[in-house]
C-alpha positions as CSV (number, residue, x, y, z in Angstrom):
1,M,0.1,0.1,0.1
2,T,1.6,3.4,-0.5
3,S,1.4,5.7,1.8
4,K,-1.5,8.8,2.1
5,L,1.1,11.5,0.9
6,A,1.6,9.6,-2.2
7,Q,-2.3,8.9,-2.9
8,L,-3.0,12.7,-2.4
9,K,-0.2,13.6,-4.9
10,Q,-2.6,11.6,-7.5
11,F,-5.3,14.0,-7.7
12,T,-4.2,17.0,-5.3
13,T,-1.3,19.3,-6.0
14,V,1.1,19.5,-3.0
15,V,2.7,22.5,-1.5
16,A,5.0,22.7,1.5
17,D,3.9,25.4,3.4
18,T,7.3,26.6,5.0
19,G,11.1,27.9,4.2
20,D,13.0,25.0,5.6
21,L,15.1,24.3,2.1
22,D,15.9,20.7,4.0
23,A,12.3,19.8,4.9
24,I,11.5,20.5,1.4
25,T,14.0,18.6,-0.3
26,R,12.7,15.6,1.7
27,L,9.2,15.8,1.1
28,K,9.5,16.8,-2.8
29,P,6.3,19.1,-2.7
30,V,5.7,20.8,-6.5
31,D,5.4,24.2,-5.0
32,A,6.0,26.2,-2.1
33,T,4.7,29.2,0.2
34,T,6.2,31.3,2.9
35,N,5.4,34.1,4.8
36,P,6.8,36.4,7.7
37,S,6.2,34.0,10.1
38,L,7.8,31.3,8.1
39,L,10.7,33.5,7.1
40,L,10.6,34.4,10.6
41,K,11.5,31.0,11.8
42,A,13.9,30.5,8.5
43,A,16.4,33.4,9.6
44,A,16.5,31.3,13.4
45,L,18.0,28.1,11.1
46,P,21.8,28.2,10.9
47,G,21.6,27.1,7.2
48,Y,20.1,30.8,6.3
49,A,22.7,32.7,8.0
50,D,25.1,34.1,4.8
51,L,21.3,34.6,3.3
52,L,20.4,36.9,5.9
53,K,23.9,38.7,6.2
54,A,23.8,39.4,2.2
55,A,20.4,40.7,2.5
56,V,21.6,43.7,4.6
57,S,24.7,44.2,2.7
58,H,22.4,44.7,-0.4
59,A,19.5,46.6,1.0
60,K,22.4,49.0,2.1
61,G,20.8,50.2,5.2
62,D,17.3,49.9,3.6
63,V,15.2,47.4,6.5
64,G,12.8,46.7,4.6
65,L,14.5,46.3,1.3
66,A,16.8,44.0,3.5
67,C,13.5,42.1,4.1
68,D,12.3,41.9,0.5
69,H,15.9,40.2,-0.6
70,F,15.8,37.8,2.5
71,A,12.5,36.8,1.3
72,V,13.5,36.9,-2.3
73,S,17.0,34.4,-1.8
74,V,14.9,32.7,0.5
75,G,12.3,31.8,-2.7
76,S,15.5,31.5,-4.8
77,G,16.5,28.5,-3.1
78,I,13.8,26.7,-2.7
79,L,13.1,26.9,-6.7
80,K,16.2,24.8,-7.0
81,A,14.8,21.7,-5.1
82,I,10.6,22.5,-6.5
83,P,9.2,21.8,-10.3
84,G,7.1,23.9,-9.2
85,R,6.2,28.0,-8.0
86,I,7.3,30.1,-4.9
87,S,5.0,32.1,-3.3
88,T,6.3,35.3,-2.0
89,E,4.2,37.5,0.0
90,V,3.9,41.5,0.3
91,D,4.0,43.5,4.0
92,A,1.0,43.2,5.2
93,R,0.7,46.1,6.4
94,L,0.7,47.8,3.2
95,S,-3.3,45.2,2.9
96,F,-5.3,48.6,2.8
97,D,-3.2,50.7,0.5
98,E,-3.7,49.0,-3.4
99,A,-1.0,51.4,-4.6
100,A,1.3,50.5,-2.4
101,L,0.6,46.7,-3.0
102,L,0.7,47.5,-6.7
103,G,4.9,49.2,-6.2
104,K,5.9,46.4,-3.5
105,A,4.9,43.3,-5.8
106,H,6.9,44.9,-9.3
107,Q,9.8,45.4,-6.3
108,L,10.0,41.5,-5.6
109,I,9.0,40.4,-8.8
110,E,12.5,42.6,-9.9
111,L,14.7,41.4,-7.0
112,Y,13.8,37.5,-8.2
113,D,13.9,38.7,-12.2
114,K,17.7,40.0,-10.8
115,A,18.2,37.0,-9.2
116,G,17.9,34.5,-12.6
117,V,14.0,33.4,-11.7
118,G,11.5,34.7,-14.1
119,R,8.1,36.1,-12.7
120,D,6.2,32.8,-14.6
121,R,7.7,31.2,-11.0
122,V,6.3,33.1,-9.1
123,L,3.3,34.1,-7.3
124,I,2.7,37.2,-5.0
125,K,0.8,37.3,-2.0
126,L,-1.5,39.5,-1.0
127,A,-4.1,39.1,2.1
128,S,-7.4,39.2,0.5
129,T,-9.0,42.8,1.4
130,W,-10.7,44.6,-1.1
131,E,-7.7,46.5,-1.8
132,G,-5.8,43.7,-1.6
133,I,-8.1,41.5,-4.6
134,R,-7.8,45.4,-6.7
135,A,-4.3,45.1,-7.0
136,A,-4.1,41.6,-7.7
137,E,-6.8,42.2,-10.9
138,K,-3.8,44.9,-12.0
139,L,-1.3,42.7,-11.3
140,E,-3.0,39.7,-13.6
141,K,-3.6,41.7,-16.0
142,D,0.4,42.8,-16.0
143,G,1.6,39.1,-16.2
144,I,2.4,38.9,-12.5
145,Q,0.1,36.2,-10.9
146,T,-1.0,36.6,-7.4
147,N,-1.8,34.1,-4.3
148,L,-4.8,35.9,-2.4
149,T,-4.1,34.4,1.6
150,L,-6.2,35.1,4.7
151,L,-9.1,34.2,2.8
152,F,-11.9,33.0,5.0
153,S,-15.5,34.0,3.4
154,F,-17.2,33.2,0.2
155,A,-17.7,37.3,-0.3
156,Q,-13.6,37.4,-0.7
157,A,-13.3,33.8,-2.5
158,A,-15.7,35.4,-5.2
159,A,-14.3,39.0,-5.0
160,C,-11.4,37.3,-6.3
161,A,-12.8,34.7,-8.9
162,D,-14.6,38.1,-10.2
163,A,-11.4,39.4,-10.1
164,G,-9.3,36.4,-12.3
165,V,-6.8,35.8,-9.6
166,F,-4.5,32.4,-10.4
167,L,-4.8,31.0,-6.8
168,I,-6.2,31.6,-3.7
169,S,-5.7,30.3,0.0
170,P,-8.5,29.6,2.1
171,F,-7.8,29.4,5.7
172,V,-9.4,26.0,7.0
173,G,-7.8,25.8,10.4
174,R,-8.2,29.4,11.5
175,I,-11.9,28.8,10.4
176,Y,-11.9,25.7,12.7
177,D,-10.2,27.7,15.1
178,W,-12.9,30.6,15.5
179,Y,-15.8,28.0,15.8
180,K,-14.3,25.7,18.3
181,K,-13.5,28.9,20.3
182,S,-16.8,30.5,20.0
183,T,-19.0,27.3,20.2
184,G,-17.1,24.8,22.3
185,N,-17.7,22.5,19.8
186,E,-15.4,19.5,18.3
187,Y,-15.3,19.4,14.9
188,S,-14.5,16.5,12.7
189,G,-14.6,15.4,9.1
190,A,-17.4,16.9,7.0
191,D,-18.8,18.9,10.0
192,D,-15.6,21.2,10.1
193,P,-16.6,24.7,9.1
194,G,-12.8,25.0,7.7
195,V,-13.5,22.2,5.5
196,Q,-16.8,22.9,4.6
197,S,-15.8,26.5,3.8
198,V,-13.6,24.8,1.4
199,T,-15.7,22.2,0.0
200,R,-17.9,25.1,-1.1
201,I,-15.7,27.8,-2.7
202,Y,-14.6,25.0,-4.9
203,N,-18.0,23.5,-5.7
204,Y,-19.0,27.0,-6.9
205,Y,-15.6,27.9,-9.2
206,K,-16.0,24.3,-11.0
207,S,-19.9,24.7,-11.5
208,N,-19.1,28.2,-12.7
209,D,-16.2,27.7,-14.9
210,Y,-13.7,29.9,-12.9
211,K,-10.0,29.0,-13.5
212,T,-8.8,30.4,-10.5
213,V,-6.9,27.6,-8.4
214,V,-8.3,26.5,-4.7
215,M,-5.4,26.3,-2.8
216,G,-6.7,25.0,1.3
217,A,-4.0,26.2,3.7
218,S,-4.1,26.1,7.9
219,F,-4.4,22.9,8.5
220,R,-5.1,21.6,12.2
221,N,-5.3,18.1,11.4
222,L,-4.7,15.2,9.1
223,N,-8.5,14.7,9.2
224,Q,-8.8,18.1,7.7
225,I,-6.4,17.3,4.5
226,E,-8.2,13.8,4.1
227,Q,-11.3,15.8,3.9
228,L,-10.4,18.1,0.9
229,A,-8.6,15.5,-1.3
230,G,-9.1,16.4,-4.5
231,C,-8.5,20.1,-4.1
232,D,-6.9,21.9,-6.7
233,R,-3.7,22.2,-4.3
234,L,-3.2,21.7,-0.3
235,T,-0.6,23.6,1.1
236,I,0.9,21.7,4.5
237,S,3.1,21.6,6.6
238,P,6.3,19.8,7.2
239,E,4.8,17.9,10.1
240,L,1.6,16.7,8.5
241,L,3.5,15.9,5.5
242,E,5.1,14.0,7.5
243,K,2.6,11.9,8.7
244,L,1.0,11.6,5.8
245,S,4.0,10.0,4.3
246,Q,4.1,7.8,7.1
247,D,0.1,6.9,6.8
248,E,-0.6,4.0,4.4
249,G,-3.8,4.0,4.9
250,K,-6.9,4.1,2.4
251,L,-7.6,8.2,0.9
252,E,-10.2,8.9,-1.3
253,R,-11.1,11.8,-3.5
254,R,-13.5,13.9,-1.8
255,L,-14.4,16.7,-3.6
256,V,-14.3,16.4,-7.4
257,P,-15.5,19.0,-10.4
258,G,-19.3,18.3,-11.4
259,T,-21.1,19.0,-8.0
260,A,-23.8,21.8,-7.8
261,G,-22.7,24.8,-6.6
262,E,-24.3,28.1,-6.4
263,A,-25.0,31.0,-9.0
264,R,-22.2,34.0,-10.0
265,L,-22.2,36.2,-7.5
266,S,-20.6,39.6,-8.7
267,L,-20.1,41.9,-5.4
268,N,-19.5,46.0,-5.9
269,E,-17.0,47.5,-2.8
270,A,-20.2,48.1,-1.2
271,Q,-21.7,44.7,-1.5
272,F,-18.4,43.0,-0.6
273,R,-17.7,45.1,3.0
274,W,-21.2,44.5,3.5
275,A,-20.8,40.7,3.9
276,S,-17.3,41.0,5.2
277,N,-19.4,43.3,7.7
278,E,-21.7,40.5,8.2
279,D,-19.3,37.9,8.7
280,A,-17.5,37.9,12.0
281,M,-15.4,35.0,11.8
282,A,-13.7,36.3,8.7
283,T,-13.4,40.1,9.8
284,E,-11.8,38.8,12.9
285,K,-9.5,36.4,11.3
286,L,-8.8,38.5,8.6
287,A,-7.7,41.5,11.1
288,E,-6.2,39.0,13.2
289,G,-4.3,37.1,10.6
290,I,-2.9,40.9,9.0
291,R,-1.5,41.6,12.5
292,Q,0.1,39.0,13.0
293,F,2.2,38.7,9.7
294,A,2.8,42.5,10.5
295,R,4.2,41.9,14.0
296,D,6.6,38.4,12.6
297,Q,7.6,41.2,9.9
298,E,8.5,44.3,12.0
299,K,10.6,40.7,14.2
300,L,12.1,40.3,10.7
301,E,13.3,44.1,10.3
302,A,14.9,44.3,13.9
303,L,16.4,40.8,13.2
304,L,18.2,42.3,10.0
305,G,18.2,46.0,11.4
306,R,20.7,44.7,14.4
């Protein structure tokens, strides 16, 4: 019997949710994703000491630029170990400034270009705010493909598809966390609110022939991953990838194209903001996620600015 990881790879593209090159090399995912929190963890690893020094040297006193250099250096190293793409995140503190998001995205692409990495191997990650979605729409038209992250609501997913973004990252585990804390209930299997959210989005996209890729993210346990087997992509931590590689039980495909979904939904800014306001979970988790990434970005800047 093959491992569940091997079975999963038959119908879902597996992405490593880490900046740890050793783990990526060992687990052999197709793509990889990073964010400020993962880059901060990577910066603490001995193997990245030289990259940190080089990033500071190249930036010449600009701490923000040093962080960008480090992110691109980590991403470039990871790309040597995978056949697919790396997702690199824009500073979360810019999440409500469309012009600033566009400027930073282009800067990251330029740094990758100088490192010899084409834009066809990079996804620019943006928070799924209204401004982030609008910036992504423009980047896509400029030939820069995007990964819309911190996605918790159906309204965010609908707006991303309408904008023609390349990929979304709905956060399964953080949705689960909110409902568990809010209700005091344990959730498992198809009753997990995070699983239900991604399943709804997947069915909506497929039934309306949207090309936007659905990549489930932020998993708390193996059952959440198993319930979403068949999703376009799943980005999974090294710890859970290891567990999947060691489990030789049978894995069934759960998500398949052709399942009925809702009719197309097109939201203007006012409708998007109202739908967000009405979804307490999505509003709270989006704000919390942006704050968390911003704090980790600040810690990384402090580390590079010493």
